[in-house]
C-alpha positions as CSV (number, residue, x, y, z in Angstrom):
1,X,9.6,30.2,-8.6
2,X,11.0,33.6,-7.6
3,X,13.1,35.2,-10.3
4,X,15.9,36.1,-7.9
5,X,17.5,34.1,-5.1
6,X,17.4,37.2,-2.8
7,X,13.6,37.0,-2.9
8,X,12.3,37.0,0.7
9,X,9.5,34.6,-0.3
10,X,12.1,31.8,-0.5
11,X,12.9,29.9,2.7
12,X,16.6,30.2,3.5
13,X,17.1,26.4,3.6
14,X,15.4,25.9,0.2
15,X,17.4,28.9,-1.1
16,X,20.7,27.1,-0.2
17,X,19.5,23.9,-1.9
18,X,18.6,25.9,-5.1
19,X,22.1,27.5,-5.0
20,X,23.5,24.0,-4.7
21,X,21.3,22.8,-7.7
22,X,22.8,25.7,-9.7
23,X,26.3,24.4,-8.8
24,X,25.3,20.9,-9.8
25,X,24.2,22.1,-13.2
26,X,27.4,24.2,-13.7
27,X,29.6,21.2,-12.6
28,X,27.8,19.1,-15.2
29,X,28.1,21.7,-17.9
30,X,24.3,22.0,-18.3
31,X,22.9,25.0,-20.0
32,X,19.9,25.0,-17.6
33,X,19.1,23.9,-14.1
34,X,16.6,21.1,-14.2
35,X,14.8,18.9,-11.7
36,X,17.6,16.4,-11.8
37,X,20.0,19.0,-10.5
38,X,17.6,19.9,-7.7
39,X,17.3,16.2,-6.8
40,X,21.1,15.9,-6.7
41,X,21.3,19.0,-4.4
42,X,18.6,17.6,-2.1
43,X,20.2,14.2,-2.0
44,X,23.5,15.8,-0.8
45,X,21.8,17.3,2.2
46,X,21.5,15.9,5.7
47,X,18.1,17.3,6.4
48,X,14.8,15.4,6.5
49,X,14.5,15.2,2.7
50,X,18.1,14.1,2.2
51,X,17.9,11.4,4.9
52,X,14.6,10.1,3.5
53,X,16.1,9.9,0.0
54,X,19.1,8.0,1.5
55,X,16.7,5.5,3.2
56,X,15.5,4.7,-0.3
57,X,19.0,4.2,-1.6
58,X,19.2,7.7,-3.1
59,X,22.1,9.4,-1.4
60,X,24.0,11.7,-3.8
61,X,25.9,8.8,-5.3
62,X,22.7,6.8,-5.7
63,X,20.9,9.6,-7.5
64,X,24.0,10.2,-9.7
65,X,24.0,6.5,-10.6
66,X,20.3,6.4,-11.4
67,X,20.6,9.5,-13.6
68,X,23.7,8.0,-15.4
69,X,21.7,4.7,-15.9
70,X,18.8,6.7,-17.4
71,X,21.1,8.6,-19.7
72,X,22.8,5.3,-20.9
73,X,19.4,3.6,-21.5
74,X,18.1,6.6,-23.4
75,X,21.1,6.8,-25.6
76,X,21.0,3.1,-26.4
77,X,17.2,3.4,-27.2
78,X,18.2,6.0,-29.8
79,X,20.9,3.6,-31.2
80,X,23.8,5.5,-29.6
81,X,26.5,3.9,-27.5
82,X,27.1,5.8,-24.2
83,X,30.3,7.7,-24.0
84,X,32.7,7.4,-21.2
85,X,32.2,9.9,-18.4
86,X,35.7,11.3,-18.8
87,X,35.0,12.3,-22.4
88,X,31.9,14.2,-21.2
89,X,33.9,16.7,-19.1
90,X,32.1,19.9,-19.0
91,X,33.7,23.1,-20.3
92,X,30.7,25.3,-19.8
93,X,31.1,27.2,-16.5
94,X,28.6,30.1,-17.0
95,X,25.4,30.4,-14.9
96,X,22.7,28.2,-16.4
97,X,19.1,29.4,-17.0
98,X,16.1,27.9,-15.3
99,X,14.8,24.8,-17.0
100,X,11.2,23.8,-17.5
101,X,11.5,20.7,-15.3
102,X,12.7,22.6,-12.2
103,X,10.1,25.3,-12.7
104,X,7.3,22.6,-12.9
105,X,8.7,20.7,-9.9
106,X,8.6,23.9,-7.8
107,X,5.1,24.7,-9.0
108,X,3.9,21.2,-8.0
109,X,5.4,21.5,-4.6
110,X,2.8,22.6,-2.1
111,X,4.7,25.1,0.1
112,X,1.5,26.3,1.6
113,X,0.7,22.9,3.2
114,X,2.8,23.9,6.3
115,X,2.0,27.5,6.5
116,X,0.4,27.1,10.0
117,X,3.6,25.7,11.5
118,X,6.4,27.7,13.0
119,X,9.0,29.3,10.8
120,X,11.8,26.8,11.7
121,X,9.4,23.9,10.9
122,X,8.3,25.5,7.6
123,X,11.9,26.0,6.6
124,X,12.7,22.4,7.5
125,X,9.8,21.1,5.4
126,X,10.3,23.4,2.4
127,X,13.0,21.2,0.9
128,X,10.8,18.1,1.4
129,X,8.0,19.9,-0.3
130,X,10.3,20.7,-3.3
131,X,11.3,17.0,-3.4
132,X,7.6,16.0,-3.5
133,X,7.2,18.4,-6.4
134,X,10.1,16.6,-8.2
135,X,8.6,13.1,-7.4
136,X,5.1,14.0,-8.7
137,X,6.4,14.3,-12.3
138,X,5.2,11.5,-14.5
139,X,7.4,12.2,-17.5
140,X,11.0,13.2,-17.9
141,X,14.5,12.3,-16.9
142,X,13.9,12.0,-13.1
143,X,10.9,9.7,-13.3
144,X,12.6,7.4,-15.8
145,X,15.8,7.3,-13.7
146,X,13.9,6.5,-10.5
147,X,11.9,3.8,-12.3
148,X,15.0,2.2,-13.8
149,X,16.6,2.3,-10.3
150,X,13.5,0.5,-8.9
151,X,12.5,3.3,-6.6
152,X,8.9,3.4,-5.5
153,X,8.0,7.1,-5.9
154,X,4.6,6.6,-4.2
155,X,6.2,5.1,-1.1
156,X,8.9,7.8,-1.1
157,X,6.2,10.6,-1.2
158,X,4.3,8.8,1.6
159,X,7.5,8.8,3.7
160,X,8.0,12.5,3.1
161,X,4.4,13.1,4.1
162,X,5.0,11.7,7.5
163,X,7.1,14.7,8.5
């Protein structure tokens, strides 16, 4: 992952999604941008990746609900009753750092797969490639959230591969 968002190696479309992921993390008071924030940012888009997520019931509200369900289940598994969303209002508004899960997701994404296509097509598919990188994770918050929500990650990856 480029260290700076002004890095020319980053497709402009993906750059905007990453900026939106930073905003998601800030809005949620997170100290780091993680794969869940990137997934939320992608799900808010109306591009190929966002539309494909929506076809699987994962528009922004659907992803948010899946992540909330995962958090509640994880807390209960630890013997802690979930706290009302209103009590979790974020006070942190500083820029978060890059978390391990978002770094790994972007490493798993195969951005070179479309290098022989035109620039516009590569930019269009860069976000889908990042989404596949998120979906390939076997452990963590996002895979648990999607499993609890009944999402077939293999079918979702296959749908993204039909681009």
